[in-house]
TORSE-763559 format. One record per residue (C-alpha): residue in one letter; z, y, x. Coordinates in steps of 0.5 Angstrom, whole numbers, plus 500, padded with zeros to 3 digits. Each point is the difference from the previous one (the first is absolute). Last residue first. Layout:
BEGIN
AZYX...
***
This chain:
BEGIN
L297607137L507502504G502506495L506496498E498500493E494496502E505494503D502499493D507499497P503506502L507500504N506501495E503494503M500502507S505506498G500507498F492501501S500507502M500507497S505505503H494505502N497500494T506503496S498507503V493498499P501500493V497493497R493498499P499500507K493500502I497494503S499498507Q493499503R500495505R495501506L493497499T496505505G504506502F497503506P493498499F500501495T505505496S497499493S501492501L495495502R500493498S496501493G495503504Q498494504Q499502507F498506504P492501498A495500505F499508501I500499508D494495500N501494503S493497501P497494496S494496504N493503498P496497495Q493499503Q495505499K495501494L500508501M501501493R504494499E504501506S501508498V502498493K505495502T503505505Q501505495L503495495I505499505K501507502I501501492E505495499D504502506V500507498I503497493E505496503C502506504A501505494K504494497N505500506L500508499A502499493I505495502A503505505S501506496G504496495G501493497G501493501L507501501I502507499Q505502505V505506498E506496499P499496507I501506504W497499507R493504498M504506497Y499505505R493499504Q497496494G502505495W498507503V503504495K495504496L497507500A495502494P506501495G502506505N494504501H496498507L494497498P496500507L493503501L495495503L494502503G495495501H499493501H504498493D495506497V504501493P496502495K501508498T505503496C505499505W496504505N499506495E508500499Y502500507F495506502L502504494R507499501Y499503507D496506498A505505501P502498507P507499501D504505504E506497503A495497505A499507503F493503501T497500507W495504504R502507497S507499501I499500508K503506501K506499495G503495505L500493500F504498506T506504499K500498492I499493502L506500505N505503495D497495495T501494505E507502501E502500493R496493499L504497506F507502497G498497493K497504494K501497493P495497497S497503494P503499493R498495496S496502494H494495499Y506494499S504504496P494501495S499493499S494496501P504493501L501498507S496494503M501492501Q503499493R503493501Q497494498P494500495K496494501V493499502R499507502H494504497T493499504R497506503K493502498N497504506N494505497R493498501A496503505K500496506P500502508K500495505G506495503I503499494Y507496501L502495494P501494505N505504504Y501497507F507500503L501493497A495497504Q505502506V504494497S495495501N498502506E506499503F506505501Q504503504V497501507S493499497W502507497E498504506W500506496V508500502T498502507P502495506L504503506K496501506L502498507S494498505R497507501S507504502L503494503I498500507G500508501R506500496D504497506E507501497G499495495L501500493M494505498Q500500493T504507500N495504503D494499495K504500494Q504506501Y494504502P496497494S506503496N506498496F500493501L501493497F495500494T493499502S503496507F501494496I506495501P506503497I498497493Y503506496M494504498S496494499D503500493S496506498L494497502I501494496T501504494L494504501Y496494501T503497494E498506496T493498502F494502505E493502499F502506495A496504495P500494495P507501499Y500507498Q507502497Q504495503L497501507L501507499Q507499499W501495505I497505505C505505498E506495501L497498507F500508502L508500498L501493504F497504506V505506499P506495498A505505504E505498505K502506505D507499500N501495505G505494500R495494500L494499506H495498495N502506495C493500497R499508501D503499507L495495503F494502495C500507503H493502498S496502506G494502497M496494504L504495496W501503494E493504499K495496504Q503493500I502501492L493502499S497494504Q504495496F497503494G493500502T501493502I503498494T495504495R502506496F500504507H492500499P500503493D502507503I503505495I506497497V502496506Q498506505V505504496L506495500S499499508A501508500I505500495V505495503C498501508C502508499L506498496D503496506C496502507G499507500N506502504E502506495E495499495V493504499L494497497L493504501V495499494S493502501T497503493N494497497K503502493H498494496E501494506L505503505C504505496E500495494V502494505I506505502D503501493L499492499A504499506K506504498K500497493L500493503C506502505Q504503494R499494496I502496505V507504501E500500492L500492500W506500505N504505496A506495499N502503494E494498497I500493502T507499498T499503493L494496499W504494501K506501497I501494496D496496505S506501505E504495496W495495499F499500508D507500502A501494495A495497504N503500507D501503506M495506499L497505504F494502496L503507497Q503501507K493502502F500506496R506503502S498499508Y493503499S502506497A505501505Q495499506I495505496E505505500Q502500507L492499502T499507496P497500494L493503499A497507500T504504505S500495505L493499499V497506502E493500497T495505503R494501497V494503504M495504497H493501504N496497495L493499502P498497507H508498501M502500507E501508499G506499496L503496505A499505506H503506496F506495498L501499508R498507502E506503495S505495502W498501508I502507499K506499496D502495505M499506505Q504505496S506495500T500499507S505506502D503499493D503493501T497494498V500495495P496493502P493500497A500496493A497493501M493500498K495496495M493500499L495499494A493502500S495504496G492499502N498497493S500493503H507501501S504499507W506496501C507501504W498505506L507503503P501507500I504503506G507503498K504495504G496496504K502502507Y500508498K497502507K497494502I496499494D498507500D497500507D496494498S496504495V501500492F493502498S497493499P505498495I505494502V499493501F505495503F501496507Q506498504P504501493L505506499R507500500T501499507S496506502I496503506S500494505Y500495495N496495504E494503497N502507497L494503502S495495497I498504494I495498495R496506497N499503493S494504497L494496501L504493500G503501493G494496496T505495497R497494503E499503507L507503501E503493498V495497505K502505505W507499499D500493502I496501506K505505503T505494500E506498497F498502493M501493498L494499495T501493496P494496502P505495504E499500508G497494503E500493497A505497505A505505501G499505494P501494495G507499501V505501506K499505506L503497506G507502503G501493502A503497494T507501502G499507501V496501493Y506497496S506503504F497507500A498500492F508497499L503507501C504501505K495505504L501505495S507501500T506497495P504503495N504495497L498498493C496494500H502497507H508501499V500498493I497494501G503498506R507502497I499495494L497494504R506501505R505500494A496494496D501496506E507501501E502499493K496493500S495501494Y502497493R502507497L494504503G496501494F493503501Q497505495F493503502V497506497R493502501F498507499D495500506K505505503C505494500Y507500496L504494504L506497496L505496504K505496496E507498501P502505504I503499507K507502501N502503507K496504504I493502496A500507500G497501507P493502498L500502492L501495494P499503493K505497495K499496494K506498496D500493497D506498505Y497503506V492500500G497503506F494505500I494501504Q495506499D493501502V498494504C492500501L501502508L504494501S494496497I502495494D498493500N501496493E493501498G497498507M498506505L495500506K495495497N500503493R499496494Y495499495P499492499Q507499499E501492500M503501507D505505497D503495495L501495505L504505504Q504502494E502493499A502499507S504507500L499505506F502507499S498505505I502507502K495503504F497502507N506500505T502494497C505498494I501494497L502497493K500493499G500496493Y502499493F496502495G502504493R502500493Q506505498L499498492S502506496D497506504E494497503R497504506S500494505Y505498505K498498507V506496502V502499507M503494503N498501507A500507504E496503505C500505506I495503505V494496499L495502505E493503498G495501506P494496498L502499492L505495498H499496494P507498499K503493500L503496494D500493503N507499502N502493497G507501500E500506495K497495495K506496500K504506500I497502494E500493497A507500501L501507497W497498494L504494499N506503501L498506495W498494495F506496500G505506499P501508502K504503494G496503494N503495495V494496499G499500508R497506504P493501504C501506505G497506500G506505500R500501493S499493498F493497501R495497496L493497502V501499507R493498503F501498507V501492498A500495506E496494503S495499495N495506501K497504495G506501496R504497494R505496502V507503499R498505495F497495495E506496502V504506497H496500494R501493498R507500502T501506495K496496494R504494502T507503499V504503506K507498502N503503506G505495504S497502507G496494501C496501493T503497493T495498494R499502493D496497495S503494501M496494500
***
């Protein structure tokens, strides 16, 4: 038999080529058609030997059309979810450079998400034990889409509303806020379907919209307006929601602040202010008339009480007034700070922290994060290795870790006042709902071990962020097109992650819990991250005109109802098996990394510590003038400025560092440059090049679960032998090992068993042009193709 044969198009292929092409056509999980395309030309199409469409292209298209006739690819739709547009014969590309491989399938856009459906990947999703009930691996929430690009003749151009008129792009690129990057080929789709699909995606992802157009209201409305999740059948979850006076009383009794503070219900039905919750806590000396007069502005709100008598409070700066009322404001200010000082039984000093002058502005935070996130949005492996050369420089120029360091440092200053100097602290901000939330929450996590548990942490977010009227709707830019976007809540989660990495046994939750919590911000179902204030939440949920009928039955689920998203097996990943629930005298010995990847922290260079102070923005200058008016010379004896550091601050910090770490007590964050790291699981979980198969922190956590599981089994056997009881049936423990460690990757549970690309041995500039020139140059082994 001859070594060469002729295909239907006249193209000659060798036995070696025929073997590999036949492998491409027949390999798959179902016997009908092949959806894994192992080699494309530039446009994503199989080519003949001479680079022209030939026999294998015709066979590929015939199989696609055969499968298309059997319309089994149906999306999983939630209640209230409607398909808006769709296109068949769409190719989802992988991130490879030399071999543009991918899956054939259907791309749809609904009023909730963008979803890619493929027969082979649907089978993969069914085999994945750790999945979200609401979102699949190939689903993208409309709120999660950050940028959209079209590829025209190998040139990437941003797609904006109204930009698609004549020519449609060959590829569609979607950059997501959770750092996924999707590439879809549209060459073989019907032109009209592709145009309608692109217009629909761009319109629903980028066009400004209204609050009631978000999917949450369609979802709850179709479900009958009833609360879903464990709270409906099993009573309210243990997380304190702080929507009633009882929750506030429980927290006051727990912290010992009931004697010097009182719960206010004056704002019930939001009759006084729409920026305050219906129930909140203020110092006892503040009268109801003061609240009515200032409408929450200039009124100190209680956050937390220390056992030594000091307290943490926050306050929105009072509005700027004219000369006729400035004298009255000064009198109120003097009385306010005098009364705050008298609240403490021993120390009458009150420290005022004006956060707008001590920390970066929201505009600077947003600009820093925008620069930082570009480091992780990569189209292919070549972009990754190219960025690897300037990794540390890019991180330092982004200034994101510096923003985190400043927040940790400021929280440390306040902790020193509360813990060491027994001094009450009042946080002041223009609106009291952004940086006040970050610092107040961070201080409480550092001091109070209750907030390092899952229920305590969730209660803290409810108290400081939800009831503190943080503008989630504006800061997350859910409605698009506003200039108020800033990752304030994400900044808080970043600070908590730094603490978690420094003191793992002190936290009941894992970094997976924090990562999933950050992802849930862009799922428009939960009320937690959809509104700017409790007032907006309570007054927007009414779908009908008769609010008296719907006000009690309609309630959006909260993100804390985790059973809406995950099964119990996935929720078990939230719990830290290394958590210590009681004090221990031994030092915490942290393990080194299994495999050195990129350096995840900045070097201890002089340039890092000598960064210029942030420039003043327009909000800061206005607040500075406001504070000068508000804090006059008459009350200077009751306060000291935040710019005057205590003389024994370093002594306090160094003394604490010399003692054994009490994981159930005070935790002081390490805030110098080398101590801060990049949140690898959140930012790099979708990048195959950084994954460690069978290694990383996930493997260490899995090993800890195995050890905990063995200890519990031994304890059970000892108890049975001592009490001479019959063996009990095995129970499902939350610390059961995930699965075999060899099948896990360092990004588990997000990037299990993903293929790792090999670092190019040639310059990156020439790597873009690397490809198998012809089908005769294909690798001999399937292993070389990266399929095994």
